[in-house]
N, C-alpha and C positions, 0 to 999 in steps of 0.2 A: 692375071691376064691383063695385058696393056692394050689400050685403045687410043686412037687419035681423037683429041678433043680440042676445043678452043677455050681459053681462059680470058674472062673479061676482067681487066685491071687497069686502073688509071685511064679510063675512057677508051681503051683499045681492046680488040679481040686478038689474042695471040695463039697460034697453033702450038699444041704440046701433046705429049703422050703421058697418059696416067693409068694407074691400075684401076680396074673395076671388079666388083664382086661377081663371082661365077655362081650361077644357079643351075642345079643339076637334078632332073627328075629321075628317080630310081623306082622302077616297077618291081614290087616285091611279090614273089610267089612262094607259098609255103605248102609243103606236101602236095605239090602239083596244082594248087588252087591259087588264083590271084587274090591277094589280101589287101594291098594298099599301094599307093604311089607316094613315096617320100620325096619331098622337095628339099634339097640340101646342098651343101658345098661338096665338091667332087673328090675330096681326099679321104682316105682311110674309111671307105664305106663299109668294110667288114665290121668295124667297131660300131658304126651307126646302126646297122641292121641288127647285130646281136643285142645291142642295148635297147633298141626299140622292142624287140621280142621279149627281152627280160622284163622291161618295165610294163609291158602289157600283160604279163603273167603267163606267157607261152613257154618260157624257158627259165628255170631257176638256177641251173648250173651249166657249165660248159658241156657236160655229158649229155644234156638234153638236146644239144644241137648235133645231129649226125653228120651233116655236111652243110657248108655255106659257100656258095660261089657267087662272085660279083663280076659282071661284064661292064666295065666302064665305057667301052665304045658304044654300046647300045642302051646303057642305062637300065640294066636288068640284074636282079638278084634272085637266086634260087636257093631255097633253104629246105632241108629235110630235118624234121623234128621227131623226137621219140614219141611224143603224144600228138594226137589229132587236134587240129584247131576247130573249135565249135563252128557249126553251120549257122547261117543267118545272124552273123554278128552285126550289131547296130553301131555304126561309127558315130563318134561325137566330134564335131568340128570345134577345135579349141581356139584359144586366143593367140596361138603361136604365130610367129612371123611366117607369112605365106599360107596361113591357116593350117594348123596342125591337126592330126587325126588321133583319136584315142578310142580304144575299144573297151578296156577292162579296168580303167582307173576308178575304182569304187570309192567315191569321196566320203562315204559314210562308214567305211570299215577299214580305216588306216591303222597300221600297227603303232602302238605307243613306242616312242623312241627313248632308249636308255642313254642318258648323257653322263659325262664325267663328273665325279663328285666334287672336284676342285673348281669347277666352273670353267668358263672360257675367258682367257686373258685378252684384254683389248689389244695389247701390243701384238699378240699372235694373229688376230684377225687383220689388223693393218698390214702386218708382214706378209700374210698370205695374199692379200689383194695386191700388194706391191709386186710380189713374185708373179702373179698372173699378168700384171701389166708388162713386166719384163719379158714374159714368154710369148705374148700375143703378137706374132709377126704380121699377120694379114691386116689387122686393124691399123697398124702403123703404116702399112704400105698404101692402103686406099680407103680405110674406114668402111662403114656399112656392114659390119659383121659382128656377131656376138661371140663372147668368150666366157669360159667357166673353168674352174679348177676345184679340186678337192685336196685337202691336206690336214695336217694336225700341228701340234706345237713344234714338231721337228721340221716343218716346211711342206712344200708342195709335193703331192704324190702323182696326180694326173691332171692333164690340162687338155682342153678341146676348144675348137673354134668352128663356127658354122653360121650360115645366114639365119638359121632359126635358133632362138634361145633354148627351146625345148630339145632341139637336136643336140645341143652341146651336152646336155645331161644324159641323153641317150648314148652319145659317144663315150662319155666317161663310164657309164654303166656297162657298156660293151667291152671297153678296154679292161675294166676291173674284172669282168667275167673271164676274159682270156688269160689275164695275168694272175687270177686268183687272189685279188686284193680285197680284203674285207673293209667295207666303208662304214661299218657301224661306229658311231661316235665321232665321225669325222666332220670337218667344216667344209661347206660349199660356198665359194665366192663366184659371183656372176656379174656380167655387165648389164644384163637385161632386167626388165620388170619381173617381179615375182608374183605369179598368179597361182590359182589353186592347183593347176596341173603341175607346176614346178614343185609345190609343197608336197603333193601326193607322190610324185616320183621320188623326191628326196626321202620321204618317210619310208617308202618301200625299200630303199637302199640302207636305211638305218642312219642316215645323216642327221646330226644333232643340231647343226647351226647353219643357217643360210644368211649370207650377207650380199647385198646388191648395191651397185653404184646409184641405182634409181629407186623407185618406189615399189612397195607391195600393194596388192589390192585388199579391200576390206575383207573379202572372203578368205584370202590367203592368210591374213592375220589371224582370223578366227580358227582356221584349220591348223595353223602352226601351233597356236596355243593349246588346242585340244590334243594334238599329236605329241606335245612335249618338245617341240623344236624352237630354238631361239631364232627369232627372225629380226634381221637388221636391214635397214634401208638407208639410202643417201650416204653411203660410206665414201667420203671424199676428203682428201687431205688427212687431218687428224681428228675428224669428228664423224659421228654417225647417230642414227636414231634407232632405238630398240623398241620393237613393237610387241614382242611376246617374251615371257620369262626373263625379265631384266635381272632377277635375282641370280641368274647363272652367269652373268657377265661381271667380271671383276677388273678393276683398274690394273692391277699387277699382282704377281705372287709375292708373298713376304720374303724379304731377303735378310732380315736380321736374325738374331738368335731366338729360338723358340723358348719361351718362358715356361717354367714349371715342369720341365722334362729333362731327364738325364739320359745321355746316350750310353748304352752298355754294349761292349763287345765281348762275346763269349769265345774264350780261347782255351777252354778246359778239356776239349775232346781228346781221345786217344789216337785219332787219325790212323786206325788200323788198316782201312782199305787203301789209304795213300802210302803208308809205310814210312812216312816222315811227317814232321810238323807242318801242316797245311798253311798255317798263317804266315810262315816265313818263305813261302814259295814266291819267286819273282815273276812279275808280269807288267808289261808296259813301263819298265824303268823303275819299279819299286816293288816291295813285297805286298802281299795281300793285306797284311795288318796295317801297313802304312797308308794304303789307299783308303781303307775303311776309317782309320783314325782321322785322317785329314778331312774326309767328308763330314763325319760326325762333329768334329771340332768346329766346322763352319756353321753347324746348325745349333749346337748346344753349348751352354757355358760350362757344363760339367760332363766329362766323359770318363767312364770307368772301364777297366779291363779286368774281367773275371778270369783268373788263371791260378793254377796251383804251381806254376813254374815262372815266377816273376823275373828270374834271372835271364830269361830269353828275351825280355822286352825292356831292358833297362833304359834304352834310348827313346822309348815311347813316352812323351811327356804327359802322363796322366796317372791317376791313382790306380794301383793294382790291388785287387781284393781276392781272397780265396773262396772256394766253395765252403758253405757252412755244413751242408750235407755232402760229405766226401764221396766221390765216385758214384753219384746218383744221376749222371747224365745231364742233358741240356736243361731239364726242369730245375735241377739244383743250381745251375748257373744263373737262370733267370731269377730264382729265389734270392741268390746272393746279391745280384745286382740291385734288386728291389730293396733288400734289407740294408744295403750300404749306401744307397743313393740319398742325396740331400733333398731331392725333389720328390713330389708325390707320385710321379709317373716316370717310367723308363721306356725308352725305345730300344729294343733289343735287335742286334745284328750278329749273325754267326761269322766267325773269322774266315770262313771259306767262301764268302760272298763279296768279292773284290770290287764289284761294279755297282755297289749301293749308290743310289741317286739322291742328292740333296733335295731335289724337287719332289721325288716320291716320298721321302721321309717327311718333308714339310706338309705335304698333302694329307698324309695319314695322321700326323699330329693335329691337323686342323679338325679331325673328327674325335678328338680326345674326350669330349663330353658325351659321346654316344654309348659308352659302356666301360666296364672295368677292364675289358680286353678289346682292343681294336685290331683285327687281324685281316689281312688281305687274302683273297682266294684267287690264285692264278689258274691257268689252264691245267696245272699239275695238281691242284688242290690247295688246301689251307697252307699258309706260310707263317707258322708260329715263330720262326727265327728271323722274322722281319716284321715285327709287330710291336704294339704299344700295350703296356701293362701298368695297372694302378696298384698302389700299396695295399688297397683293400683286398687284393688277391692273396696276400701273404698267409692268412689263416687257412684258406682252402688249400694252398700249395703245401703247407706244412702237414696238414692232415693226410694228404696223398703221399707225401714223402715218408712220413712216419709209418705208413702202412706198407712201405716198400714198393710203391707203384711209381714208375719212372716216366711214363708218357706224359707229355705236356698237356694233352687234351683231357687227362683224367680229372683235373680240377675244374674244367669248364662248366659242368652242370651246376656248380655252386656259386658261380659269379655271372654277371651280365656280360655276354659276349656279343660284340657287334662285328659281323662279317662284311667286308667290302666286296661286293659282287665282282665277278670276273670282268664284266663289261665296264665297270667303273675303274677297275685296276688297269685295263687297257688304256684308258684315258690318262691315268697317272703315270704309267710306265709302258708306252706302246710296244717296245721291243722285248720287254720282260727281262732285261739284263740285270735289273736290281735283284731278281730272285735266282739268278744263276749261281748255284753253289757247286764247288769243285770237290769231289770226293775220292776220285780214283786217278791213278797215273794216266789212264786213257783219256779221261776228261781234261786233265791238265795239258797233255800233249796236244789234244785237239784245240784247246784254247790258244796255245802258242803256235799252232799250225805245224807241229812236228809229227814225225812218224813214231807212234808208240811202240811198234814192234822192235825197232832198233834200240830204243831207250830201255825196254824191258830186258833185252839181251845184255846191254851194258850193265844193268843192275845185277843180273844173274852172275855175270863175269866178276864183278866187284865182290859179290858175296862169296864166290868160290875162293877168290884171292885172299879174302879176309879170314878164311879158314873155317 
């Protein structure tokens, strides 16, 4: 909104037009009962209302909100919820701009936040704050407004602006609710002061790091420490202050070769479901095996290819080794890689996982001292073909193989196994592409964006013609 003003400069008053911040009261009624008046900026009020209800504990999922109507002309919002709102709520006036209202932020019962095992990289925090600065239109126009954003190592996910700093987090919570975006383990950057209410709301959302351009309060620092949240203040230029959990902030991820570990690619499977050699399938301009070898070569000095058909991979510049236990499955492949490796540990990747990430591999290798086996657990379960193994596992593996047992997990009870929890894995590999393995023609065609039905018909036609 533009207003006519006068600017004093060089001893003179000059008329001009400039933008001013809009302040908009919204009367909120829930299940037919007046609940609160939210003083906010007038845009995207549905996100603000939904986020306010979420962070007060009245709505956990979008299904809890039966209806939500906002009338901007009269400053009115009417919401119907699945559950009743308790009577006789005692509002708390917070330190928010314009005086915020809180009903259910129990400061003494905050959930412990699970953070990523690799820590937060300083460059990623700076990058997210710069992305917020680039996105905040209203502040550039006339100032006087707060902004906030959430994101991860891949960049900014959600952004909000409002006259109230607490409102910005409510807006983010509401938009995430509508769009079904999980904020656990994410970073929050904000232009405003970090108070206990901000930390409490962030903890409810599972946010693992808060960074502000200005200061936190003493109680916010104490609360963040107890909740397991990394709290950063005075983030300006290329420096900041860390007030809680500094051990989780790292200068940068390692970029050199990982010492003491050999990369192992398992290419000994029969590919029965695919009907052809999976490792030779093309995607994104190269074969699966090329993508995997290139990534592991960037991370390890030694890369081995476990295969009983070395003639298929003559152009792959690494040592090829056969199974020692012939036709005993993936466990035999891991055993062979360990037995032939010059290093004490191996990082194993299956040949049908073309999107293995160097960052994910490095992060898991950083946990090498945690056990004889370091294995991530994704939303699909344990990932033994994207894991770290020590040579101390060889005797246990051989006992299992000698007994004719082929499952990888059969030797786990005899060694120290460290599982990387799913919430930590999300931080290492947010989209889960590292663990994407392609086993069937349908999965491969979906990967390429093709129609499997047509391709299957082509295959049947070729089979008939081949006799």
